[in-house]
N, C-alpha and C positions, 0 to 999 in steps of 0.2 A: 176710674183707676183700675188698672189690670189686677186680676185676682191672684197676686203672688206677693212674696215677702219683699222682693226687690222694689216693686212699685210702692209698697207701704213705706219702706225705708226712705226712698227718694222723696215721697210726699212729706214725711216728717222733717227730713233734713232741709227741704226747700222752705217749709213753713218757719223753721228756726232762723234761717238766713233772711228771709224776706220780711217777717213780721215779729220774730222772737228776739231780735237784738244781738244775734250771733254774727261775728265778723266774717266768718268763712266756713265753708263746708269742704273738708278734704276727703279724698277717696284713697284708701290704702295708705301707702307710705312712698309713693313714687317720687315725691320731692325730697325725700330723705330728712324731713323735718323731725320725725319721731325717732328717738334713741331707745330701742327696745331693751337694751341692757340696763339703762338707767331708769326706764319707764317715764320719759319726759319728752315733750315736744319742745326741743331746744330753740327753734325759730321763734315760737310764740313767747317762750320764757324770756329770752334776751331782748326781744322787741319791747316787751312790757317793762322790764327792769330799766333799760336805757331811756325809755320815754318818760318814766315817772321818777327815776332816782339817778339822774345823770351825774350829779356831783358825787354821790356815794359810790356809784359804779366807777367813776374816774379814779377815786381813791384806791379802790380794790385793784383796778388795772395797774396802777403804779406799784402797789404792794406785790402783785403777782409777777410783775415784770413783762407786761404786754397784754394786748387784748386776747390773743389766742390762749395764753396760759391762764388768764383770768376766767375765761369761759370754761375751760376744762376743769380748773380747780373748783370753781363755784358749782358746776354741774355735779361733780363728785361729792362735794360738801352737802349740797341740797339732797341728793339721793340718800346719803347716810343719815341726815337729820329726819327725813321723811320716815325712814324705817324706825328710827329711835323714838320720835315724838308723835308720829301720825299726821295724816294729811290735814285734818281739821285744825290742829294746834299750829301747824306750820303756816297755813293760810291766814290764820288770825294774828299770829305773833311774829312771823318772819323768821329769818335765819341770820346768824352772825358768822362771818367768815373773815378771819384775820383781824378781828376787832371792828369790822364794818358790818352794820346791821342793814339788811335789805328786806323789804316787805315783798310778799308773794301775792298779795291782793289788798285792795282797799275797799272796805264795805261802806255802804251808804250812811252818811252821818244822820243823826236824829233830826237835825234842822239844817237849814240852808244859810246860816249866818256866817259860815266860813267858806268862801268861794274856793279856796285852795283844796279843801277836802272834797268838795263836790267834783272838781276837775280831776282829781286823782281817782275818784270812784268811776267817773266816766271813762277813764283810760284803761279799765280792766278789759282784757281780751278773752271773750268767750268763743270757743270754737267747737265744732262737732266733726268727728272723723267717722266715715263709714268704712266698714270692713277693714279695721285696723289690724295688721299683722303684729300682734303684741308679743309673740313668743319668739325670742331671738334664737333659741336653741333649735327649734324645728324649722326655721326658715320662714315661718309664718304661712305655710301653705294651706293649712286647714283650720287653723285656730284664729278666727277673725270675728269678734263680736260685731253685730249689725251696726251698733252706734256706740261711740265713746265720747263723753262730754268732757271738755277741758276748761280749766280756768287758768289763764296765763301760763299755759304749757303744762300744767299739773292735771293729770287725769282724776276726775272726781266721781264719774258714774259710767256704767255700761248699760246697754239695753239689748235684749234679744227679742226680735219681733216675729210674730206669727200672724198670718192672715187666715181667718176662719174659712174663707172661701176655698182654700186649698186643703181643707180637712185637718189643719193643725191649729191648736189654740194655745192659750196661756200655759196649760199643763205641759205641752211639748217644750215650751221655752224654759220652764222650770227644770224639766228633765235634761235639757241641754246644759244648763248651768251645773247640775249635779254630776253629770257623766262626762262632760267634755271641756270643763273649765278648771284648770289647775289652781287650787286655792293658794299655792305657794308662789305663783307667778308674781313678779314684782309689780306689774301694772294692776293686776286684778286685786291683789291684797291691799293696795293703797287706796283703791276707789272707796268712796264713802258709802255708796249704795249701788245695788244692781237691780234693774227692773226687768220683769218678764211681762211682755205686752202683746195683746192681740187687739183686734178691732172692737172688742166688747169689754175686756177686763184687764186690770193691771195688778201685779203682785210685786213685792219688793223684799230684798234681804240686805242686811248690812254686813253679813259674813258668809263667805263661801266655805263650806266644809264638806265638799264632795257629796256623797250620797246622803249625808246628814243635814245638808243645807235646808234651813227652815225659812219659808216665805210667809209674809203677812199680806193680806189684801190691801191694795191701795186704790180702792174704789170709792165712789161718791156715796154709794148707798141708793136704794130705790124703793119707794113705797114702804119705808120703815124697815126694810130688810137689806140683804146683801146685793152686790152687783152695781150696775150703772143704769141710769135712765136712758131710754132710747133717744137718739139725737137726730132730729129730722133734717139737720143740715150736714151730717157727715158721720164719722165714726163715733161710737159711744165713748171712746177713750181720748177724744180730742183734747179734753181738759189737761191731759198730762203734758203735751208739748206746747199747748197754747197758754196755759196758766202756770203750771208748776215749773216747767223748764224755761219759761220766758225770763229774759235776762235779769230784770230787777227782782222778780220773785225768787229765782234760783239763787242769786247772790245773797238775798235775805235769808233764805233757808240755810245756806252754808254758814252765814255769819251769825245768825241769831236763834236758830232752832236746833240744829244738830249739836249733840254733845256726847262726850265719851265718858262712860262710867268706868273709872279705873278699877282694875282687879287688885285685890289685896297684895301688896308687895310687888306689883307688876308695873310695866311702863305704860305710858299713855297710849302708845301704839297698839298694845295688846289688850286694851280695855274693850268694853262692849259699846259699840256705836249706837246711839239712839237717834233714829230718824223718824220724824212725826208721821203718823198715819194721816190719811187725807182728812178725816173728820176732825182731828186735832188741829191741824194746820188751818183748816177752813174756819173753825170756831174762833181761834185766836185772832185771825185776820179780820173776821166779820165784826167781832166785838170791839177791837181796837180802832177799826175804821169808823164805826159808829160813834165811839167815844171822842175821837178826834174831831168829828163834825159837830157833835151836840154838846160836848163838854161834860163835866161831872154832874152827878145828880140823877142819872138814869139807872134803871135796874135791869138785870139780865139773868137768864136762867140757861145753863148748859146742862143737858142730860147725857150722862154716860152710862152705858151698861157695865156690868161687872167685868173687870179685866181689860177694859178698853183704853186704859192709860190716863185716868183722870188726874193723877198726881202730876204728870208731865204737862198736861194741858193747863192746870192751875199755875204751875211754875213758869211756863212760857208766857202766859197771859200777865202774870204779876210783873215779870221782868220787862215785858214790852210796855206795860202801862207806866212803869217807873220813869221811862224817858220819852213818853209820848208827847208829841208837839202837834198843834193844830195848823191850819193852812197859813196862819200868820207867824209861824215859828214861835208860838207861845207855849210854854209847858202846861199840860193839861192837869196833871196831878202833882201835889207836893209830896204826898206819902202814899204808899200802898201797903195795906195790912192784910195778911192772910190769916183767917181764923178757921179752925177745924174742930170737930167734936170727937176726934179719935186720936189717942196718943201715938199709935203706930203710924198713922197717916201724917200726923204733925211732924214727927221725926223725919220721915221720908221726904216730906215737902221741904223741910229746912235744908236737908242735904242737897236736894235737887236744885233749889233756887240758888243756893250758895255756889254751886258749880258754875253758874252762868256769869256771875259778877264777882271779881276779886278785888275791885277798887275798894280801899279802906273806907268804911263808913256807909257804903251803899246798901249792904244787906246786914241785918242784925237778927241773929237767932234769939228769940225770947224763950228761954228755957230755965229761968230761975225764979223770977217774981214779977209782980205788977209794977214794982219800982223800976225794974229793968225796962219794962214797956214804956213807962212814963218818960224815962230818960231818953229812950230812942225816939219818941215822938217829939220831944223838945229839942233834941240835938240836931 
């Protein structure tokens, strides 16, 4: 590979298309698919909606008075709702327009017993655009992230890439986000996460705040410390596009990991987005995969250093185990119980786990007595 950012960018995009499950790689906006004012790839959006919800879309077309009006009206409605509720909530729960509810994504069902759900999941359209001119006001001449990842036309992540062979590294990518990416831009502010990437390290942030933007490492760790292990077969950061951004893993991250902590009295869109660190994601997937293969009765130990997010790891794992199925689509666990030895952590965990699942009776906070616990176990 040539020692420059363009070659690095092309390498990642090609990998996503050829083996990552992405439908297409677009360059810029030469086809006019991307609407910078609304922050949406309208071609992918309507291709997904019409392919998965033709009957509901037909109803909306009739209500709007034609295909063109329906597309304009729904695009405006979606843009408004994304700003009000946030991207994560809209992807998971859809949008209602003139009484017609349309889904913006279908996440993988816990089992394969319902073929229609599996088919809808397979119909998701993941795309990556290189050098996207996202800023309608400036004509997009100089403001183009190296990569933007879309799910069904909705932007969910950006990445700035640096190749260490050119003398620039992940710190330069962070600097670019802080100094040259407007946090108020409609596309950037809706993205769930932003990655700063070079050939050896990855960092990420869920909120752009200009010079105050704070990045967290998204590395695998090496020898009990920071960074990434050397990769004899390629870049040290290959795991990012081959594992994390891979179609099934990426949709699973958006559907079952990312959550938004609402600010007091604020909207969902203005809350704090929690995106897992690599060690959290890897721990949850490793344990749940082993439990799916070997069933209940095994013991595991997860070690977290102070401040590394153990509450979220516990919450993600508990939620995942609660609907874990084995290879024969049999449920692995009947109940999941989380026990802690600290009152502060206990309260924090209750609130975190409760955010993930709002179906009545799935999560029960035990905060009164042992009688309450007994009733929850028997119910």
